[in-house]
C-alpha positions in Angstrom: -43.4 66.8 -10.6 -41.5 69.7 -12.0 -43.7 72.1 -14.0 -41.6 73.9 -16.7 -43.2 76.8 -18.6 -42.7 76.9 -22.3 -42.6 80.0 -24.5 -46.3 79.3 -25.2 -48.7 80.6 -22.5 -50.4 77.8 -20.6 -48.3 75.0 -22.3 -46.2 73.1 -19.8 -43.5 70.5 -20.0 -43.8 68.4 -16.8 -40.9 66.4 -15.6 -41.7 63.4 -13.5 -39.5 62.6 -10.5 -39.0 58.8 -10.1 -38.0 57.6 -6.6 -35.7 54.6 -6.9 -34.8 51.9 -4.5 -33.9 48.2 -4.6 -37.4 47.3 -5.8 -37.3 49.6 -8.8 -39.0 53.0 -8.9 -42.2 54.8 -8.0 -43.4 57.9 -9.9 -46.3 60.2 -9.3 -47.7 61.1 -12.8 -50.7 63.2 -11.7 -51.8 65.2 -8.8 -54.9 67.5 -9.1 -53.7 69.7 -6.3 -50.3 70.4 -7.9 -52.0 71.2 -11.2 -54.3 73.6 -9.4 -51.4 75.3 -7.7 -49.9 75.9 -11.1 -53.1 77.4 -12.3 -53.9 74.6 -14.8 -56.9 72.5 -15.3 -56.7 69.2 -13.4 -60.0 67.7 -14.6 -59.8 64.3 -16.3 -62.9 63.0 -18.2 -61.3 60.5 -20.6 -58.0 58.6 -21.0 -56.7 57.0 -24.2 -53.8 54.8 -25.2 -52.3 55.0 -28.7 -50.2 52.2 -30.0 -48.0 52.8 -33.1 -46.4 49.8 -34.8 -44.0 51.6 -37.1 -41.3 54.2 -36.7 -42.3 57.3 -38.7 -46.1 57.1 -38.0 -47.8 60.5 -37.7 -51.0 61.1 -35.8 -52.5 64.5 -35.9 -52.8 67.4 -35.9 -56.1 67.1 -34.0 -58.2 69.5 -32.0 -61.9 70.0 -30.9 -63.9 73.0 -32.1 -65.6 75.3 -29.6 -67.4 74.8 -27.3 -65.8 71.4 -27.0 -62.1 72.3 -26.6 -60.1 70.0 -24.4 -57.0 70.0 -22.3 -54.6 67.1 -22.9 -51.9 65.6 -20.8 -49.6 63.5 -23.0 -47.0 60.9 -21.9 -45.0 58.3 -23.9 -45.1 55.1 -22.0 -43.2 52.9 -24.5 -40.8 53.9 -27.2 -40.4 57.6 -28.2 -42.3 60.3 -30.0 -41.7 63.8 -31.3 -44.7 65.6 -29.9 -46.0 68.7 -31.7 -48.6 71.4 -30.9 -49.8 74.4 -32.8 -51.2 77.4 -31.0 -54.6 78.2 -32.6 -55.6 80.9 -30.0 -56.0 84.1 -32.1 -55.4 86.3 -29.0 -52.2 84.5 -28.2 -48.7 86.1 -28.9 -47.7 82.7 -30.3 -50.8 82.2 -32.5 -49.9 80.1 -35.5 -46.6 78.9 -34.1 -45.7 75.4 -33.2 -43.8 73.8 -30.4 -42.1 70.4 -30.3 -40.5 68.2 -27.7 -39.4 64.6 -27.5 -41.3 62.4 -25.1 -40.0 58.9 -24.5 -40.1 56.0 -22.1 -36.9 57.1 -20.4 -37.0 60.9 -20.1 -40.0 61.0 -17.7 -41.6 64.0 -19.4 -45.2 64.9 -20.1 -46.7 67.7 -22.1 -49.7 69.6 -20.7 -51.6 71.1 -23.6 -54.2 73.7 -22.8 -57.4 74.4 -24.8 -56.9 76.0 -28.2 -54.0 73.9 -29.5 -53.8 71.3 -32.2 -51.8 68.3 -31.2 -50.0 65.5 -33.0 -46.9 63.4 -32.9 -44.5 61.2 -34.9 -43.3 57.8 -33.5 -39.5 57.7 -33.4 -39.4 54.0 -32.7 -41.4 50.9 -33.6 -44.0 49.7 -31.0 -44.5 53.1 -29.4 -47.4 53.8 -26.9 -48.8 57.2 -26.0 -51.1 57.8 -23.0 -53.4 60.8 -23.0 -55.6 62.3 -20.3 -58.3 64.7 -21.5 -60.4 67.2 -19.7 -63.5 66.4 -21.8 -64.9 63.3 -23.5 -64.4 63.2 -27.3 -67.2 64.8 -29.3 -67.1 63.4 -32.9 -69.0 66.4 -34.4 -66.4 68.8 -33.0 -63.4 66.9 -34.2 -61.1 68.9 -36.5 -57.5 68.8 -37.7 -54.7 70.3 -39.6 -52.7 68.4 -42.1 -49.3 67.3 -40.9 -47.5 69.1 -43.8 -49.8 72.2 -44.0 -47.8 75.0 -45.7 -49.1 77.6 -43.2 -47.0 76.0 -40.4 -44.1 74.2 -42.0 -43.6 71.7 -39.2 -40.2 70.0 -39.3 -40.8 66.3 -38.6 -37.7 64.3 -37.6 -38.4 61.3 -40.0 -40.1 60.8 -43.3 -43.8 60.1 -42.8 -44.3 56.3 -43.4 -47.9 55.8 -42.0 -50.7 58.3 -41.6 -54.5 57.9 -41.8 -56.4 59.0 -44.8 -58.3 61.5 -42.6 -55.1 63.0 -41.3 -53.5 63.4 -44.7 -56.5 65.0 -46.3 -57.3 68.0 -44.1 -57.6 71.2 -46.2 -55.0 74.0 -45.9 -55.5 76.0 -42.7 -56.3 79.7 -43.1 -54.3 81.7 -40.5 
Protein backbone atom coordinates (compact mmCIF):
# COMPACT_ATOMS: atom_id res chain seq x y z
CA UNK A 1 0.00 0.00 0.00
CA UNK A 2 1.21 3.47 -0.86
CA UNK A 3 0.00 6.20 1.51
CA UNK A 4 -0.28 9.58 -0.21
CA UNK A 5 -0.87 12.66 1.90
CA UNK A 6 -3.46 15.12 0.66
CA UNK A 7 -3.48 18.89 1.35
CA UNK A 8 -5.81 18.06 4.30
CA UNK A 9 -4.02 17.02 7.49
CA UNK A 10 -4.76 13.37 8.28
CA UNK A 11 -6.62 12.65 5.01
CA UNK A 12 -4.81 10.02 2.92
CA UNK A 13 -5.30 8.63 -0.54
CA UNK A 14 -4.08 5.03 -0.36
CA UNK A 15 -3.02 3.25 -3.52
CA UNK A 16 -3.26 -0.51 -3.49
CA UNK A 17 -0.54 -2.57 -5.15
CA UNK A 18 -1.97 -5.63 -6.89
CA UNK A 19 0.44 -8.51 -7.50
CA UNK A 20 -0.46 -10.20 -10.76
CA UNK A 21 0.38 -13.60 -12.14
CA UNK A 22 -1.20 -16.24 -14.40
CA UNK A 23 -3.99 -16.82 -11.84
CA UNK A 24 -5.07 -13.16 -11.70
CA UNK A 25 -4.09 -10.83 -8.88
CA UNK A 26 -3.74 -10.56 -5.11
CA UNK A 27 -4.05 -7.22 -3.29
CA UNK A 28 -3.63 -6.37 0.36
CA UNK A 29 -6.33 -3.83 1.25
CA UNK A 30 -5.66 -3.38 4.96
CA UNK A 31 -2.76 -3.81 7.38
CA UNK A 32 -3.09 -2.39 10.89
CA UNK A 33 0.69 -2.23 11.31
CA UNK A 34 1.16 -0.13 8.15
CA UNK A 35 -1.62 2.20 9.27
CA UNK A 36 0.05 2.59 12.68
CA UNK A 37 3.41 3.31 11.01
CA UNK A 38 1.75 6.20 9.17
CA UNK A 39 0.26 7.51 12.42
CA UNK A 40 -3.32 6.74 11.48
CA UNK A 41 -6.04 4.86 13.33
CA UNK A 42 -6.17 1.18 12.29
CA UNK A 43 -9.19 0.20 14.45
CA UNK A 44 -12.15 -1.31 12.55
CA UNK A 45 -15.43 -1.71 14.45
CA UNK A 46 -17.91 -1.89 11.55
CA UNK A 47 -17.94 -2.53 7.80
CA UNK A 48 -20.67 -1.51 5.35
CA UNK A 49 -21.41 -2.05 1.68
CA UNK A 50 -23.40 0.53 -0.30
CA UNK A 51 -25.02 -0.51 -3.58
CA UNK A 52 -26.14 2.26 -5.95
CA UNK A 53 -28.37 1.34 -8.89
CA UNK A 54 -28.23 4.56 -10.89
CA UNK A 55 -25.46 6.75 -12.20
CA UNK A 56 -25.77 10.19 -10.58
CA UNK A 57 -26.92 8.91 -7.17
CA UNK A 58 -25.62 11.02 -4.28
CA UNK A 59 -25.16 9.75 -0.73
CA UNK A 60 -24.07 12.21 1.93
CA UNK A 61 -22.63 14.36 3.28
CA UNK A 62 -22.62 12.36 6.55
CA UNK A 63 -20.73 12.58 9.83
CA UNK A 64 -21.09 11.62 13.50
CA UNK A 65 -21.32 14.26 16.23
CA UNK A 66 -18.90 14.27 19.20
CA UNK A 67 -18.08 12.15 21.07
CA UNK A 68 -18.98 9.58 18.38
CA UNK A 69 -16.79 10.77 15.50
CA UNK A 70 -15.52 8.00 13.27
CA UNK A 71 -12.64 7.24 10.95
CA UNK A 72 -13.66 5.85 7.55
CA UNK A 73 -11.71 3.87 4.99
CA UNK A 74 -13.63 3.97 1.69
CA UNK A 75 -13.07 1.86 -1.42
CA UNK A 76 -15.14 1.41 -4.59
CA UNK A 77 -15.37 -2.31 -5.37
CA UNK A 78 -17.65 -2.11 -8.43
CA UNK A 79 -18.27 0.80 -10.80
CA UNK A 80 -17.00 4.28 -9.95
CA UNK A 81 -17.69 7.16 -7.56
CA UNK A 82 -16.64 10.74 -7.08
CA UNK A 83 -15.82 10.73 -3.37
CA UNK A 84 -16.09 14.02 -1.47
CA UNK A 85 -15.13 15.05 2.06
CA UNK A 86 -15.56 18.35 3.92
CA UNK A 87 -13.16 19.32 6.71
CA UNK A 88 -15.31 20.24 9.74
CA UNK A 89 -12.42 20.59 12.21
CA UNK A 90 -12.46 24.26 13.34
CA UNK A 91 -8.75 24.17 14.29
CA UNK A 92 -7.71 22.87 10.87
CA UNK A 93 -6.14 25.16 8.23
CA UNK A 94 -8.52 23.55 5.68
CA UNK A 95 -11.66 24.01 7.82
CA UNK A 96 -14.73 24.41 5.62
CA UNK A 97 -12.93 23.24 2.46
CA UNK A 98 -13.71 20.10 0.49
CA UNK A 99 -11.56 17.50 -1.21
CA UNK A 100 -12.62 15.13 -3.97
CA UNK A 101 -11.16 12.16 -5.78
CA UNK A 102 -12.43 9.43 -8.06
CA UNK A 103 -12.46 5.92 -6.65
CA UNK A 104 -13.27 3.08 -9.02
CA UNK A 105 -12.96 -0.63 -9.50
CA UNK A 106 -9.84 -0.25 -11.65
CA UNK A 107 -7.72 2.50 -10.06
CA UNK A 108 -7.03 0.57 -6.82
CA UNK A 109 -7.38 3.60 -4.54
CA UNK A 110 -8.95 4.05 -1.12
CA UNK A 111 -9.62 7.19 0.88
CA UNK A 112 -8.70 7.27 4.58
CA UNK A 113 -10.95 9.87 6.24
CA UNK A 114 -10.05 10.92 9.78
CA UNK A 115 -12.48 12.04 12.46
CA UNK A 116 -13.97 15.47 11.88
CA UNK A 117 -14.89 15.17 8.19
CA UNK A 118 -18.28 14.94 6.49
CA UNK A 119 -18.30 12.29 3.75
CA UNK A 120 -20.36 11.63 0.66
CA UNK A 121 -20.11 10.46 -2.92
CA UNK A 122 -21.81 10.40 -6.30
CA UNK A 123 -22.00 7.21 -8.36
CA UNK A 124 -20.50 7.73 -11.82
CA UNK A 125 -21.78 4.43 -13.23
CA UNK A 126 -24.87 2.28 -12.76
CA UNK A 127 -24.54 -0.66 -10.35
CA UNK A 128 -21.78 0.83 -8.19
CA UNK A 129 -20.69 -0.67 -4.87
CA UNK A 130 -18.77 1.12 -2.12
CA UNK A 131 -17.13 -0.69 0.81
CA UNK A 132 -16.54 1.21 4.08
CA UNK A 133 -14.55 0.30 7.16
CA UNK A 134 -15.33 2.42 10.23
CA UNK A 135 -13.48 2.85 13.51
CA UNK A 136 -16.71 3.01 15.51
CA UNK A 137 -20.14 1.41 15.30
CA UNK A 138 -22.89 3.70 14.00
CA UNK A 139 -24.73 5.70 16.68
CA UNK A 140 -28.09 6.87 15.27
CA UNK A 141 -28.49 9.70 17.81
CA UNK A 142 -25.13 11.17 16.72
CA UNK A 143 -25.82 11.02 12.97
CA UNK A 144 -25.63 14.39 11.22
CA UNK A 145 -25.20 15.68 7.71
CA UNK A 146 -24.69 18.52 5.30
CA UNK A 147 -26.86 18.95 2.24
CA UNK A 148 -25.12 17.96 -1.00
CA UNK A 149 -25.71 21.43 -2.48
CA UNK A 150 -25.19 23.55 0.65
CA UNK A 151 -24.20 27.09 -0.46
CA UNK A 152 -21.52 27.29 2.26
CA UNK A 153 -19.40 24.72 0.41
CA UNK A 154 -20.39 24.88 -3.28
CA UNK A 155 -19.31 21.34 -4.05
CA UNK A 156 -18.92 20.69 -7.76
CA UNK A 157 -20.50 17.33 -8.53
CA UNK A 158 -19.58 15.75 -11.89
CA UNK A 159 -23.16 14.75 -12.83
CA UNK A 160 -26.64 16.09 -12.20
CA UNK A 161 -28.12 14.53 -9.06
CA UNK A 162 -30.69 11.94 -10.14
CA UNK A 163 -31.31 10.02 -6.88
CA UNK A 164 -30.89 11.19 -3.28
CA UNK A 165 -32.69 10.31 -0.06
CA UNK A 166 -35.21 12.72 1.47
CA UNK A 167 -33.02 12.94 4.56
CA UNK A 168 -29.91 13.87 2.55
CA UNK A 169 -31.67 16.53 0.50
CA UNK A 170 -33.31 18.22 3.51
CA UNK A 171 -30.40 18.98 5.84
CA UNK A 172 -30.47 22.68 6.85
CA UNK A 173 -27.78 25.11 5.68
CA UNK A 174 -24.53 24.59 7.56
CA UNK A 175 -23.21 27.57 9.54
CA UNK A 176 -19.42 27.90 9.14
